[in-house]
N, C-alpha and C positions, 0 to 999 in steps of 0.2 A: 414752787420750783425755783432753784437757785439760778444765779446769773449765768453760770457755766452751761447749765442744761438749756437755758433759754437761748443762748448764743448757738448751741449745737442745733436746737430746733430750727432756728432761722437759717442756719447754714445748710442743713439738709433740705429746707424748703426751697432753696434755690436750684435743687436738682429735680428734673422732671423728664418725662418721656412721651413720645408720640405713640401711635398705635403699635401693637405687637408686630414684630417683623414677620413677614410671610416667607415662603420658600424662596431661596436665592435664585435669581434668574439664570438660565443656562447660558445666555450670551448677552452682551451689552451692545446697544446700538446708540451712537451719538446722534442726537437730534439737533436741528437748528433752533436757535432761540425764538420763542413765540411770545408776543405780548398780548395779554388778555385784559380787556377793559369792560366794565359794565356799569349800568345805572343802579342807583339805590331803588329797591322795589317800592312801589306805591303802597303795597299792603301794610307796611310797617311805618308809615309816615309819623314822625314825632313820638313814637311809642318808646317806653322804657321797658325792655324785655330781656330776660335771661333765658338762653336756650341750654338745655342739658343734652350733651351729645351721647352717643352710644358708648363711648369709652368710659364716661362717668357713670352711666347707668349699669354697666356690666362689670364693675370692678370686683365685686365679691357676691356670690350667690346669697350670702346671709344678709346682705343689705336690704333694708326696706326703704321706701321713699322718705321715711323720717331720717334715716342715716344720710341719704343722698342730699336732702335739703339742708340739713344742719352742717354738712361738711363742704358744701359747694355753693351756697347762696347766703344772702344776708338774713334769711328767715331764721327766727329763733324757734327751736323745737323744745317744747316743754314735755320732757319724758318722765313718766312715772316709774321707770325702771326697765331693765332688760326684759323683753317679751311682754311689755305692758303698754298702756295707753300713751300715745305720742301725738300732741296737737301742735298747730303752727300759730305763731304770732308774726304777722306780716306788718312791718312798719309800726310796731307798738300797739296793734289792735288785738282784739280777742280772736279765738279760733273760729268763731262763727262769722267773722268779717273777711275770711279768706274763702273764696268760692273755688271749688275743685270739680273738674269735669274729666270724664274718661270717655273718649270717642263721642263727645257731645252730651253724654248722660251725666247729669249732676249727681255727684257722690255725697254732697252734704246731707246729713241725716235730716229728714223732715221733722223729727222730734227734738233733737239737740241742736241742729243747725251747723254742726261741725263735722270734721273728718278725722278718723284715727289713721294716721299715716303709717303706723307700724303694721297695719293689715294690708298694705299694698307692696308686694315684692317688686323690687326694682327690675328683676329679670322678666317681669310681665309687661314692662313699659318700653316701647321702642323710640318714643319721642316725648320730651317734656319741655314745657315753656312756662316761665313765670312772667306774668303781666303785672307790673308795679303800678299801684295807685290808679290814676286816671286811665291808664292803658287797659285796665280790666273791663271797662265798659264795653269794649268790642267783643268780649267773650261772654260776660254774664253781668247782670245787675247784682247789687248787694255786696260787691267786693270793695268794701270801704278801705281795706288794706291792700288788696290785690287779688289775683286769681292764678290758679295753677291748672294748666291744660295738659292732660296726659293722653297719649294715643298709642294704639297698636296698629301696625301697618304691614303689608306684605314685603318680603325680602326681594330686592331688585336683582334680576339676573338669575334667579334660581330656576334650574331646569333639571329635575331629577329628584333624588332623595338625599336628605341631609339629616344627620342625627348628632345630638350633643348631650352628653351625660356628665353631671358634676356630682361628686360625693364630697361632703364636708364633714370633718370631725373636729370638734372644738372643745374647749374647756367646759366644765360643769355638765358633763354627759350630754353634749349638744350634737345632734346629727342632722345634717341637711342633705336632701337629695333633690336634684333638678334634672329633668329630662325634657328635651325638645325634639320632636320628630316633624320634619317638613317635607313636603312634596310639591314640586312645581312643574308645570308644563306650559306651553305657549299661551294657553287660555285659562288655566286654573291653578290655584295654589291652596294648599292646606297646611296649617300649622297647629300642632298640639303641644301644649306646655303643661308640665306637671311639676309641682313643687311641694315638698313635705318637710316640715321642720318639727323636731321633737327635742325637748330639753328638760332635764331635771331642774336646772337653774338654781342650784343651791350654793351659790358662790359665797365664800367667806368675806367678811368685811369688819373693820374696826368700828364699833358702835360708840360714837362720841356723845351719845345721849344717855349713856349709863356709865356707872363707875363701880369698880370692884372695891372691896373693903380696904385694899392697900392704896387706893386712889388712882389706879391705872384703869384704862378703858378696855372692856372685854372684846374679844374677837368672836363674832357670832356668824351664823350662816343665814342666808336668805330663806325665809320660811314661806311655804305655800306659793312658790313662784314658778312651778312647773307649767309648761305649755305645750300644745300640739296644734300645728296649723297645717291644713291641706288646701292647696289651690290647684284648680284645673282650668286651663284656658284653651278653648277651641276657636280657630279662625278659619274661615272659608272665603276665598275671593275668586271671582271669575270675570273674564272679559267677554262682553257680548258684542253684538254688531253695532255699527254706527256710533262708536265711542261710548257705549253704555258699559258701566262697570258696576258690579254688585258685590256685596260683602255681608258676612255674618260673623258675629263674635258672641261667644258664650263663656261666662266666667262663673265657676262654682267655688265657693269657699265654705270650709267647715273648720271651726276653731273651738278649742277648749282651753281656757286659760285660768290659772289660779290668780287671785288678786293678792300680791305679796303683803305680808304683815308689816306694819310700821315698825321702825326700830325703837319705838317707845312702848311697844306692846310686850307685856311680860308673860303672855300666855305661851304655852308650848304649841307646837304645830298640830298636835292631835286634839287640842281643846277648842278649836274653831276652824271653819273653812269657808272662804269666799271664793266663788267660782263664776265665770262668765262663759256661756256657750253661745256661739253664733253660727248660723247657717244662712248663707246669702247666695242668691242666683241672680246674675245679670245677663240679659240677652239683648242683642241689638242687631238691626239690619240696616244696610245703607245702599243707596243707589246714586250714582253720579253719571252725568253726561256732560261732555265738554268738547270745546274746540279752541281755536286760537283766541277767540274774542269773548267767550262766555262759558259759564259753568253752572249747571243745575244740580242740586243735591237734595236728597230726602233721607231722613233717618227716623227710625222708630225703635222703641225698646221697652223692656219691662224688667223690673227688679223686684225681688222678694227677699226680705230679711226676717229671720226669726231669732230674736235675741233674748236670752234667759239669764237672769242674775239670781243666784241663790246664796243664802248665808245659813250656815249650820253652826250652832253653838251649844254649850252645855246648859241644861235646864233642870238642874238638880239630880240628874242621872249620870251614869258613867258613859252613856252613848250620846253622840251628837244628834241634836234635833233641829230639823229645818225650821227657821223662823222667818225667812224672807224668800219668796218665790215670785219674782217680778218678770213677767213675760210681755214682750212687745212684738207684734207682727206688723210689718210694714210692706204695703204693696205700692208700687209706683209704675205708672205707664207714661211713656215719653214719645213725643213726635216733633219733628222739625222739618221745615222746608226752607231752603236758601237758594239765592241766585247771585252770581257774580257776573258783572258785565264790564268789559274793558272797551269803552267807547273809542278811545284813541290813546296814544302814548301819554297824553296829559290828563286823561280822566278815567276814573274807576268808580263804579257804583256796586254796592252790595246791600242786600236786604234778606232778612230771615224772620220767620215766625215759629215759635215753639210753644209747647204746652206740656205741663207735668200734672198728672192726676195722682194724688196721694191718698191712701186709705190706711189709717193707723188704728190698731187696737192695742191698748196698753193697760195691763191689769196686774194687780198684786193679789195673790191667792189668799193671804192671811189678813192684810189690812182692808180687803174688799174695796180698794180704791183704784181708779183708773179712768180712761176715757176711750171713746170709740168715735173718731171723727174722719171726715173726708174733706179734702180741699183741692181745688184746681188752681194751678199757677200758670199764667200765660205771659209771654214776652214777645214784643215786636221790636225789631231793630233795623235801622237803616244807616248807611254811611256813604259819604261822598269824599273822594280824594282827588286833589287837583294839583298839577305841577305847571304853574303859569310861566316859569322861566327855568333855565338850566340851573339846577342846584337848589331851587326854592320850591317847597311843597307845603300844601295845607290839607287838613282833613277835618271833617265834622261828623260826629256820631250822635245818634238820637235813639234812645231806648224808652219804651213804655212797658210797664209791668202791672199785673194784677194778681191778687191772692184772695181766693174766696169771692166775696162780693165787694172787695175793696180795690181801689186803684191807687197806685203810687203816683206822685207827680212825675213829670217827664224827667228823664235822665240824659242830659246833654254832655258832650265832651268835645273839646276843640284841641287840635294839634297843629304844630308848625315846626318846620326844620329848614336849615339852610346849610349848604356845603361851603364852608369857608375856604378850605384848602384841599382840593381834590387829590393832589399828589400824596398827601398824608392821611387822606380819608378823614379829615377833621370836619365834624358836623356839630352844629349847635341846634338844640331843639327845646320846645316848651309845650306844656299841655295844661289844661284846666278842665275839671269835671265836677258836676254835682251828682251825688249818688244817694241811694236809699236802700235800706235793708229792712224787710218786713219781719215780724216776730215769727219764731218757730212754733210748732204745734204745742210743744211743752210749755213755752212761754205763755200761751193763751189758755190751755186747757188742762194742764197737769193738776192732778188732785192728790193732796190738797195744795193750794197755792197759786194755781193759774190765774192770769189776769187778762181777760178778754177785751180790756179797754186800752191796751198798750198801743202807742203810736210807733210809726216806722222810725228807725234810726236814720239820721240824715247828715250828710257832710259835704263839704267842698274840699277838693284836693288840687294843689298847684304843684307842678313839676317843672324843673329846668335842668338842663344837662348838656354835656359835651362829650363826644366820643371820637375815637380815632382808631384807625386800623391801617397798617402798611406792612410791606415786605422790603427788607434791605439785605440783599445777599442771602446769607443763611439764616437771617433773623426774621421772624414773623411776630408782630405785636398787635394786640387789640386791647383797648382800654376804654372805660366809661366812668364819668363822675356825674352824680345826680344829687340835686338838693330838692327837698320837698317840704310842703307845709299843708297840714290837713286839720280841719276842725269838724268834729262830730258832735251833733246835738242829739238829745233824747236817747243817750246810751242806755241800753237795758241792763239792769243789774239786779241780781237776786239778793234780797235782804231778809234777815230774820224778823218775825213778828212776835207780838206778845202771846199769841195763841200756840206758839211752839213749833210752827212750820215756817218755811221760807216762801217768799213771793216776789215776782219780778216787778220792777217799776222803771219808768223813764226818769232817771235821776242824774246821770252824769253828763257833763259837757267836757269833752276831751280835746285837748290840743296836742296833736302829734306832729313833730317836725324832726328833720334830721338830714343826714348826708350819707351817701353810699358811694363806694369805690369798687370797681371790678376791673380785673386785668388778666391777660394771658400772654405769655411769652414762650415761643417755641424756637429752638435753635437746632439746626442740622449741623452736627460737628463733623460729618463725614466718617467714612470707614464704619458705617452702620451704628454710629453713636448718635443719640438724640436726646434732647432735653425739652421738657415742657413744664411750665410753671403757671398755676392758676391761683388767683387770690381774690378775696372779698374782705371788705372792711366797712363797718357801718356804725354811725352814731345815731341813737334813737332816743328822743325825749318824748314821753307820752304822759302829759300832765292833766290831772283832774281839775277842771275849772268850774265844776258844778256848784250847787248850793249845798251848805252843810245840812245833813239829815238830822242832826241833834246838836245840842250845845257842846257835846263831847267829841264831835266829828273833827278829826285832825287830818283828814285826807286831802283837803283843798290845797292846791298848789304843789302836790306831791306826785312823784312818779308812780304809775300804775304797778300793781303787784306783778311779780314774775316777768318784768320787762327789763332786760339788761340795757344799760345806756350804751355800752360798747360791745361789739361782737366782731369776730374776724375768723377767717378760715384760709388755710394755705394747703395746696396740693402740689407736690413735686414728683415728677416721673423721670427716671433715668433709664434709658434703654441701650443695650449693646447686643447686637445680633438678636438672639432670642431670649435674652435675659431682661427682666424689668424690675427695677427697684422703685417702690411706691412709698411715699411718705405723706401723711396727713396731719395737719395741725388745726385745732379748733379752740377758740377762746370766747368765753362769755364773762363780762364783768359782773359785779355783785348784783343780786336780785333781791328786792324787798318782798317779804311774805306778808306784810301788814300794810294797809292803805295809809297809815300814818307814817310809814317809812321808819319805823322804830329800828334803831341800830343795835339792839340787844342781841344776845346769842341766838335766839330763835326768830328774831325779826329780820335778819338779813342772811342770805346765802353767800358764802365767800366765792370770789371769782375762781375759775379753774382753767387750766390749760390741758387740753386733751391731745394726745399724740398716738398715732397708729403707724405701723410700718409693715411692709410685706415684700417678699422676694419671690419672683415667678420665673420659671424656666419652661420654655415650649420646645418640644421635640417634634419634628416633622419628618414623615417618611411617606412612601407611596401608599401605605396602608391607612394612614390617617395622622391626626395630631394628638399629642399627649401633653398636657400641661400640669405641672406640679407647682403649688403655691403654698408658702408658709407665711402666716400673718401674726403679728403681735399687736394686741389692742391695749390701750392705756400703757404705753411704752414705759413711762416713768412712774407707774404705780401711783397715780394721782388719787388723793382722798377727796372725793367731791360728792355733791348731791345736786340733782336738778330740781327736785321738789322736796319740800321740807319733810323729814322723817322717812323718806323713801331710800332704802339702801341701793348703792351702785357698786359694780364689781371693780376690783383692782386689776392688776396686770393679768391678761389671759391670752390664750393662743388658739390658733385655728390652722388646720391643714386641709388642702383642697386638691382633689384630683379631677381633671377634666379630660374627657375622651371624645374625639370627633372623628369617626371613621370616614374614609374617602371612598366614594363610589364614582364610577364613570358617569358623566352627565353629558347631555346633548348641548351643542352650542346653539345660541340664539342670536339672531341678527340684532344689532343695536336698535333700541327704540321699539322693539316688537316683543311679542310673547309676554313673559313675566314682567319685563320692564313696563309694558303698557298698563299693567295693573296699578301702577303708582302714578300714572299720568295725571298731570294737573294743568290747568290753564296758565299761560304765561303771566308772571307777576308784573311785567313791564318795568 
């Protein structure tokens, strides 16, 4: 991208917007100035945490959590292409080092240990939080890089029926439909969400890995990349007597995705076919009871996944013959009980116990290989938070975990923070934690190659940071800077063997360290003009400091593969009345594809600058709301790849129509009815 385009990007990035403007008030009432002050909550003492607000999660119906994380956080998303696998690297760690939870249910695969974020629609998530480094101990063990907590929750103040339908039509024969139907009463709420995506996904691209006879690069189309995803989410919440609250969530997923051909594949699309089918059901129930001083919670859930990978190829005939038929069936039961107790404004205690029961049957029809294993995973957690003086707070976490018949060593974490300048919201904080991640079932039992003698991965993480947040007239600013240092030993790595298959071993010692910046600036310009600007910047060094595996091993002292040293993202919103202009900028520096950091043509992926823009107009009447949105992705037609030999689309477009009818609803008293369904104990 040339300098002029880059300057244009950064200029546009300075433009942002607040929430969509609602219906104009019928009259204005001048209120007297009111000052509001509050204490920092004990619940987040010393933590490094990034919250994803509703505006970020609801930007476009086509967005998955992979898009949200790559465009709004320091996390690097390794994407295998549009509609394909997308995994997260948090602070230079592997995808299995990021723990992901949905309503308390762990989403990390018991077999692979990681999460495909492309399979999580952002419109199904109401609240998202990232816990960086040591802060993840309070959410889950094993988050050597961090943890992502995702939740669905009832809508506050809903009393009556609400419906929202969104139709999206995008390039490459892509169609997206989203429907949400809600009903609320003083004691009960129901929410049903439906999302369906279908795409031929045959985008054109310039193939720089092939040459025509005249020396030019051919333009080809993405092959075997079509996909179809169906999601259905049902939520039920009701308020009982004596501050008892109950909830139920059910998530059904059915997906069929082609695995796109590499751009070095010379076969035609009808000469081979890779396909992955997945059917997943997640069920969960919750109970909460609370008052001003304590809260009791219980959760139980069950999930089932049926994942089938098939490969068909030519076998001396004109017809495709199935050669691989790999099926995995995964059952998981989950239960948790937790208690929060606010002894006084200076003390808070929390404890919980959870257990996961996993049963996996993985089998290949033609190789006759696989495994059938069950494993129980348990976790005990306790924390104490203390504020001995105004502005000074401490916290200590302790977690113990087991897997099968093995115990991990204790996982402790310590946090401290001090408010240096209350008027500017200036806070300094620090944390340290020891963490462990136990091997996945594939690491231990996969055939051929599993290694049942693997040790837990273990590491120490140190964080230090400063944050500020203040309002000055029409300006609102919040910023945070964090420096971290992490050393991970016994890193599990799959390596080839002389027998022709791969096997995992505890071989790497990784030193990960870096710097993170996050900021948000909002400006109320008056006359219904608003600006909002969000930005993230990170420097990540993730160095292999293990022992050489052979005399030719050149990976020692080098950056891990597919970990960018620099990453940044910028989101700008400009709103005027019911118009919203949105701009997104995302940058990753070069990524190495070899452990030796070879700088050859195939050894390094060039840095890229991704730019998206959209314009939305909302029409409001007594009958309802109508929203029209036009989006341009890859605005400057960047030629880039995220994974070697995986094609990515150039400039493409999307058009979205959103309809929300208005029905008359009953009024509820503040703090009662539907609002009570989201009641929580005070965070002090």
